[in-house]
PyMOL CGO cylinders between C-alpha atoms (Angstrom):
from pymol import cmd
from pymol.cgo import CYLINDER

trace = [
    CYLINDER, 32.17, 62.17, 41.39, 32.36, 59.11, 43.56, 0.3, 1, 1, 1, 1, 1, 1,
    CYLINDER, 32.36, 59.11, 43.56, 29.69, 56.45, 43.93, 0.3, 1, 1, 1, 1, 1, 1,
    CYLINDER, 29.69, 56.45, 43.93, 29.64, 53.09, 45.61, 0.3, 1, 1, 1, 1, 1, 1,
    CYLINDER, 29.64, 53.09, 45.61, 27.80, 49.86, 45.08, 0.3, 1, 1, 1, 1, 1, 1,
    CYLINDER, 27.80, 49.86, 45.08, 26.67, 48.74, 48.52, 0.3, 1, 1, 1, 1, 1, 1,
    CYLINDER, 26.67, 48.74, 48.52, 24.92, 45.60, 47.27, 0.3, 1, 1, 1, 1, 1, 1,
    CYLINDER, 24.92, 45.60, 47.27, 23.54, 44.51, 43.91, 0.3, 1, 1, 1, 1, 1, 1,
    CYLINDER, 23.54, 44.51, 43.91, 20.23, 46.11, 44.85, 0.3, 1, 1, 1, 1, 1, 1,
    CYLINDER, 20.23, 46.11, 44.85, 21.44, 49.17, 46.77, 0.3, 1, 1, 1, 1, 1, 1,
    CYLINDER, 21.44, 49.17, 46.77, 23.60, 51.74, 44.96, 0.3, 1, 1, 1, 1, 1, 1,
    CYLINDER, 23.60, 51.74, 44.96, 24.55, 55.38, 45.30, 0.3, 1, 1, 1, 1, 1, 1,
    CYLINDER, 24.55, 55.38, 45.30, 22.93, 57.28, 42.42, 0.3, 1, 1, 1, 1, 1, 1,
    CYLINDER, 22.93, 57.28, 42.42, 23.69, 60.62, 40.80, 0.3, 1, 1, 1, 1, 1, 1,
    CYLINDER, 23.69, 60.62, 40.80, 24.32, 62.08, 37.35, 0.3, 1, 1, 1, 1, 1, 1,
    CYLINDER, 24.32, 62.08, 37.35, 26.52, 64.56, 35.55, 0.3, 1, 1, 1, 1, 1, 1,
    CYLINDER, 26.52, 64.56, 35.55, 25.97, 66.60, 32.42, 0.3, 1, 1, 1, 1, 1, 1,
    CYLINDER, 25.97, 66.60, 32.42, 28.58, 68.35, 30.24, 0.3, 1, 1, 1, 1, 1, 1,
    CYLINDER, 28.58, 68.35, 30.24, 27.20, 71.54, 28.70, 0.3, 1, 1, 1, 1, 1, 1,
    CYLINDER, 27.20, 71.54, 28.70, 29.00, 74.53, 27.15, 0.3, 1, 1, 1, 1, 1, 1,
    CYLINDER, 29.00, 74.53, 27.15, 32.36, 73.52, 28.61, 0.3, 1, 1, 1, 1, 1, 1,
    CYLINDER, 32.36, 73.52, 28.61, 31.11, 72.93, 32.14, 0.3, 1, 1, 1, 1, 1, 1,
    CYLINDER, 31.11, 72.93, 32.14, 30.06, 69.94, 34.25, 0.3, 1, 1, 1, 1, 1, 1,
    CYLINDER, 30.06, 69.94, 34.25, 26.74, 70.00, 36.10, 0.3, 1, 1, 1, 1, 1, 1,
    CYLINDER, 26.74, 70.00, 36.10, 26.15, 67.44, 38.85, 0.3, 1, 1, 1, 1, 1, 1,
    CYLINDER, 26.15, 67.44, 38.85, 22.80, 66.30, 40.23, 0.3, 1, 1, 1, 1, 1, 1,
    CYLINDER, 22.80, 66.30, 40.23, 22.04, 65.83, 43.88, 0.3, 1, 1, 1, 1, 1, 1,
    CYLINDER, 22.04, 65.83, 43.88, 23.07, 62.47, 45.26, 0.3, 1, 1, 1, 1, 1, 1,
    CYLINDER, 23.07, 62.47, 45.26, 20.68, 59.65, 46.03, 0.3, 1, 1, 1, 1, 1, 1,
    CYLINDER, 20.68, 59.65, 46.03, 22.63, 57.58, 48.57, 0.3, 1, 1, 1, 1, 1, 1,
    CYLINDER, 22.63, 57.58, 48.57, 21.83, 53.88, 48.90, 0.3, 1, 1, 1, 1, 1, 1,
    CYLINDER, 21.83, 53.88, 48.90, 19.03, 53.91, 46.32, 0.3, 1, 1, 1, 1, 1, 1,
    CYLINDER, 19.03, 53.91, 46.32, 17.17, 50.60, 46.54, 0.3, 1, 1, 1, 1, 1, 1,
    CYLINDER, 17.17, 50.60, 46.54, 17.12, 49.20, 42.99, 0.3, 1, 1, 1, 1, 1, 1,
    CYLINDER, 17.12, 49.20, 42.99, 14.11, 47.06, 42.10, 0.3, 1, 1, 1, 1, 1, 1,
    CYLINDER, 14.11, 47.06, 42.10, 14.70, 46.81, 38.34, 0.3, 1, 1, 1, 1, 1, 1,
    CYLINDER, 14.70, 46.81, 38.34, 17.60, 48.32, 36.39, 0.3, 1, 1, 1, 1, 1, 1,
    CYLINDER, 17.60, 48.32, 36.39, 15.83, 48.17, 33.02, 0.3, 1, 1, 1, 1, 1, 1,
    CYLINDER, 15.83, 48.17, 33.02, 14.76, 51.62, 31.86, 0.3, 1, 1, 1, 1, 1, 1,
    CYLINDER, 14.76, 51.62, 31.86, 16.89, 53.69, 34.24, 0.3, 1, 1, 1, 1, 1, 1,
    CYLINDER, 16.89, 53.69, 34.24, 19.06, 55.09, 31.46, 0.3, 1, 1, 1, 1, 1, 1,
    CYLINDER, 19.06, 55.09, 31.46, 16.13, 55.80, 29.16, 0.3, 1, 1, 1, 1, 1, 1,
    CYLINDER, 16.13, 55.80, 29.16, 14.32, 57.55, 32.01, 0.3, 1, 1, 1, 1, 1, 1,
    CYLINDER, 14.32, 57.55, 32.01, 17.43, 59.59, 32.77, 0.3, 1, 1, 1, 1, 1, 1,
    CYLINDER, 17.43, 59.59, 32.77, 17.65, 60.64, 29.10, 0.3, 1, 1, 1, 1, 1, 1,
    CYLINDER, 17.65, 60.64, 29.10, 13.98, 61.62, 28.93, 0.3, 1, 1, 1, 1, 1, 1,
    CYLINDER, 13.98, 61.62, 28.93, 14.25, 63.63, 32.15, 0.3, 1, 1, 1, 1, 1, 1,
    CYLINDER, 14.25, 63.63, 32.15, 17.39, 65.37, 30.89, 0.3, 1, 1, 1, 1, 1, 1,
    CYLINDER, 17.39, 65.37, 30.89, 15.69, 66.23, 27.58, 0.3, 1, 1, 1, 1, 1, 1,
    CYLINDER, 15.69, 66.23, 27.58, 12.59, 67.48, 29.40, 0.3, 1, 1, 1, 1, 1, 1,
    CYLINDER, 12.59, 67.48, 29.40, 14.71, 69.69, 31.65, 0.3, 1, 1, 1, 1, 1, 1,
    CYLINDER, 14.71, 69.69, 31.65, 16.43, 71.29, 28.68, 0.3, 1, 1, 1, 1, 1, 1,
    CYLINDER, 16.43, 71.29, 28.68, 13.21, 71.72, 26.69, 0.3, 1, 1, 1, 1, 1, 1,
    CYLINDER, 13.21, 71.72, 26.69, 11.15, 73.05, 29.59, 0.3, 1, 1, 1, 1, 1, 1,
    CYLINDER, 11.15, 73.05, 29.59, 13.76, 75.19, 31.37, 0.3, 1, 1, 1, 1, 1, 1,
    CYLINDER, 13.76, 75.19, 31.37, 16.78, 75.53, 29.04, 0.3, 1, 1, 1, 1, 1, 1,
    CYLINDER, 16.78, 75.53, 29.04, 18.92, 75.08, 32.16, 0.3, 1, 1, 1, 1, 1, 1,
    CYLINDER, 18.92, 75.08, 32.16, 21.60, 72.36, 32.36, 0.3, 1, 1, 1, 1, 1, 1,
    CYLINDER, 21.60, 72.36, 32.36, 21.45, 72.13, 36.17, 0.3, 1, 1, 1, 1, 1, 1,
    CYLINDER, 21.45, 72.13, 36.17, 17.69, 71.61, 36.16, 0.3, 1, 1, 1, 1, 1, 1,
    CYLINDER, 17.69, 71.61, 36.16, 18.03, 69.21, 33.24, 0.3, 1, 1, 1, 1, 1, 1,
    CYLINDER, 18.03, 69.21, 33.24, 20.49, 66.95, 35.05, 0.3, 1, 1, 1, 1, 1, 1,
    CYLINDER, 20.49, 66.95, 35.05, 18.30, 67.07, 38.18, 0.3, 1, 1, 1, 1, 1, 1,
    CYLINDER, 18.30, 67.07, 38.18, 15.23, 65.98, 36.18, 0.3, 1, 1, 1, 1, 1, 1,
    CYLINDER, 15.23, 65.98, 36.18, 17.28, 63.23, 34.54, 0.3, 1, 1, 1, 1, 1, 1,
    CYLINDER, 17.28, 63.23, 34.54, 18.73, 61.88, 37.77, 0.3, 1, 1, 1, 1, 1, 1,
    CYLINDER, 18.73, 61.88, 37.77, 15.39, 61.98, 39.59, 0.3, 1, 1, 1, 1, 1, 1,
    CYLINDER, 15.39, 61.98, 39.59, 13.48, 60.27, 36.78, 0.3, 1, 1, 1, 1, 1, 1,
    CYLINDER, 13.48, 60.27, 36.78, 16.20, 57.63, 36.39, 0.3, 1, 1, 1, 1, 1, 1,
    CYLINDER, 16.20, 57.63, 36.39, 16.15, 56.99, 40.15, 0.3, 1, 1, 1, 1, 1, 1,
    CYLINDER, 16.15, 56.99, 40.15, 12.37, 56.61, 40.16, 0.3, 1, 1, 1, 1, 1, 1,
    CYLINDER, 12.37, 56.61, 40.16, 12.50, 54.21, 37.21, 0.3, 1, 1, 1, 1, 1, 1,
    CYLINDER, 12.50, 54.21, 37.21, 15.04, 52.06, 39.04, 0.3, 1, 1, 1, 1, 1, 1,
    CYLINDER, 15.04, 52.06, 39.04, 12.65, 51.63, 41.97, 0.3, 1, 1, 1, 1, 1, 1,
    CYLINDER, 12.65, 51.63, 41.97, 9.76, 50.34, 39.85, 0.3, 1, 1, 1, 1, 1, 1,
    CYLINDER, 9.76, 50.34, 39.85, 9.38, 47.10, 37.88, 0.3, 1, 1, 1, 1, 1, 1,
    CYLINDER, 9.38, 47.10, 37.88, 9.66, 47.13, 34.10, 0.3, 1, 1, 1, 1, 1, 1,
    CYLINDER, 9.66, 47.13, 34.10, 11.21, 49.48, 31.60, 0.3, 1, 1, 1, 1, 1, 1,
    CYLINDER, 11.21, 49.48, 31.60, 9.07, 52.57, 32.28, 0.3, 1, 1, 1, 1, 1, 1,
    CYLINDER, 9.07, 52.57, 32.28, 8.55, 54.36, 35.57, 0.3, 1, 1, 1, 1, 1, 1,
    CYLINDER, 8.55, 54.36, 35.57, 5.13, 55.90, 34.83, 0.3, 1, 1, 1, 1, 1, 1,
    CYLINDER, 5.13, 55.90, 34.83, 6.21, 58.56, 37.33, 0.3, 1, 1, 1, 1, 1, 1,
    CYLINDER, 6.21, 58.56, 37.33, 4.36, 61.85, 37.16, 0.3, 1, 1, 1, 1, 1, 1,
    CYLINDER, 4.36, 61.85, 37.16, 6.04, 65.22, 36.82, 0.3, 1, 1, 1, 1, 1, 1,
    CYLINDER, 6.04, 65.22, 36.82, 4.95, 65.94, 40.40, 0.3, 1, 1, 1, 1, 1, 1,
    CYLINDER, 4.95, 65.94, 40.40, 6.71, 62.77, 41.64, 0.3, 1, 1, 1, 1, 1, 1,
    CYLINDER, 6.71, 62.77, 41.64, 9.89, 63.63, 39.72, 0.3, 1, 1, 1, 1, 1, 1,
    CYLINDER, 9.89, 63.63, 39.72, 9.92, 67.17, 41.10, 0.3, 1, 1, 1, 1, 1, 1,
    CYLINDER, 9.92, 67.17, 41.10, 9.26, 65.90, 44.64, 0.3, 1, 1, 1, 1, 1, 1,
    CYLINDER, 9.26, 65.90, 44.64, 12.24, 63.57, 44.26, 0.3, 1, 1, 1, 1, 1, 1,
    CYLINDER, 12.24, 63.57, 44.26, 14.37, 66.43, 42.93, 0.3, 1, 1, 1, 1, 1, 1,
    CYLINDER, 14.37, 66.43, 42.93, 13.46, 68.43, 46.02, 0.3, 1, 1, 1, 1, 1, 1,
    CYLINDER, 13.46, 68.43, 46.02, 14.72, 65.77, 48.40, 0.3, 1, 1, 1, 1, 1, 1,
    CYLINDER, 14.72, 65.77, 48.40, 11.76, 63.40, 48.57, 0.3, 1, 1, 1, 1, 1, 1,
    CYLINDER, 11.76, 63.40, 48.57, 12.09, 59.65, 48.44, 0.3, 1, 1, 1, 1, 1, 1,
    CYLINDER, 12.09, 59.65, 48.44, 12.96, 58.05, 45.11, 0.3, 1, 1, 1, 1, 1, 1,
    CYLINDER, 12.96, 58.05, 45.11, 10.12, 55.58, 45.50, 0.3, 1, 1, 1, 1, 1, 1,
    CYLINDER, 10.12, 55.58, 45.50, 6.99, 55.94, 43.43, 0.3, 1, 1, 1, 1, 1, 1,
    CYLINDER, 6.99, 55.94, 43.43, 3.97, 56.08, 45.72, 0.3, 1, 1, 1, 1, 1, 1,
    CYLINDER, 3.97, 56.08, 45.72, 0.91, 54.39, 44.23, 0.3, 1, 1, 1, 1, 1, 1,
]
cmd.load_cgo(trace, "trace")
């Protein structure tokens, strides 16, 4: 897993999860434009937990976590207020910007 910091506000973003002796890696979000770092880790954790609870699948869980963390990093404050639809759109390759 290799990521780079391009600038203080533009970073490569991805996540990994260790489950039952195996690593699972999310899709990459290259050059994610960071608006506010606060809440990115909490949003990752909540997405990861949701993925496990809803799907019982470590790959889906890490994808939900990475997508929700990415969305949170592109919004001000410590919560993203992203909808499930927005998270799943981001997981599917959509932009990691919340559209309001």
